[in-house]
Structure formats: structure tokens, C-alpha cells
C-alpha positions in Angstrom: -0.1 -0.1 0.2 1.2 3.6 -0.5 2.1 5.8 2.0 2.0 9.4 1.1 1.4 12.8 2.4 -2.1 13.7 3.1 -1.7 16.7 1.0 -0.8 14.6 -2.0 -3.9 11.9 -1.3 -6.9 12.5 -3.7 -10.2 13.8 -2.9 -12.6 10.9 -2.2 -9.7 8.6 -1.2 -9.3 7.0 2.6 -6.4 6.0 4.5 -4.7 5.5 7.8 -2.3 7.8 9.7 1.3 6.6 9.4 3.2 9.3 11.1 2.8 13.1 12.0 6.5 14.9 11.0 5.8 18.3 12.8 6.9 20.2 16.1 5.5 18.7 19.4 3.3 21.5 20.1 1.7 21.4 16.4 1.6 17.5 16.6 -0.1 17.6 20.1 -2.6 19.9 18.7 -3.2 17.7 15.7 -3.5 14.8 18.3 -6.4 16.1 20.0 -8.0 16.5 16.6 -7.6 12.8 16.1 -4.5 12.7 13.9 -3.0 9.9 15.6 -1.2 6.7 13.9 -3.5 4.0 13.1 -6.4 6.6 12.7 -8.6 6.4 9.6 -9.0 9.6 7.3 -10.9 10.2 4.5 -10.2 12.9 2.3 -13.4 14.9 1.7 -13.1 18.1 -0.4 -10.9 21.1 -1.2 -11.2 24.4 -1.3 -11.6 26.0 -5.0 -8.1 27.3 -5.0 -7.0 24.0 -3.5 -6.1 25.2 -0.1 -7.4 24.3 2.8 -8.7 20.9 2.3 -11.5 19.1 4.5 -10.7 15.6 5.8 -13.0 13.4 8.2 -11.4 11.9 11.4 -13.2 10.1 14.1 -16.2 11.3 12.2 -15.8 14.8 12.7 -14.6 17.4 9.4 -11.6 19.1 10.0 -10.1 21.7 7.6 -6.0 21.8 7.3 -4.0 23.6 5.1 -1.7 22.0 2.7 1.5 23.4 4.7 0.2 21.2 7.6 -1.2 18.2 5.7 2.2 17.5 3.8 4.0 16.7 7.0 1.1 14.0 8.0 1.5 10.8 6.2 -1.1 8.5 5.4 -1.4 4.6 4.1 -3.9 5.0 1.4 -6.4 2.0 1.6 -8.9 3.4 -0.6 -8.7 5.3 -4.1 -12.1 5.8 -4.9 -11.4 9.2 -6.2 -11.5 8.0 -9.5 -15.1 6.9 -9.2 -16.3 10.3 -8.5 -18.5 12.3 -10.8 -16.3 14.6 -13.2 -19.4 17.0 -13.7 -18.6 20.7 -12.9 -21.5 22.6 -10.9 -21.9 26.3 -12.2 -22.4 29.1 -10.2 -26.0 30.9 -11.0 
């Protein structure tokens, strides 16, 4: 199974946190949000410009900037991004 930075995972995919490589105070904050090794994460959506992105962890939606997410490593277990609809929603 592939291990990659959370910031590189595709929207619609899911995986398990392998490790968090950030300073202790940031790691502790993320741990309180649920970003701990062994925890399942789903990549839900991204902002129109791509940053931040929204993740579901322990049933809670959390937004993280790519600058933080690139230091969280994920073992991808489900890549459903290829099965998502490709239609574009136009603003009225």
C-alpha cells in the first residue's frame, strides 16, 4: 500500500495515519483533533483554489492547510477518487 503525504492524497480517497512529522506543540494539537497513527482519515473536499482541504477523522470534519497536511503521512487503503462524478457545478 502506498504511503504519501496527506496533502497529496486524492479527494475521495481514504487511509490510515502512519506518522506525523511536525514540532511537538503542533503534533499535540493535531492529536487532539484525532490525527494519530492508526486513525482512519477520509479526504472529503478542497477549496476552489486547492487550499485548505477538508478531512473526516473520527466522524469529525477538519480543515487543514496543505502546509500542515504535507507533514502527515497516510497509508492509502481506498482510492475512490477515480469513481467520483466529473461534472462541474456552475454558479448561478
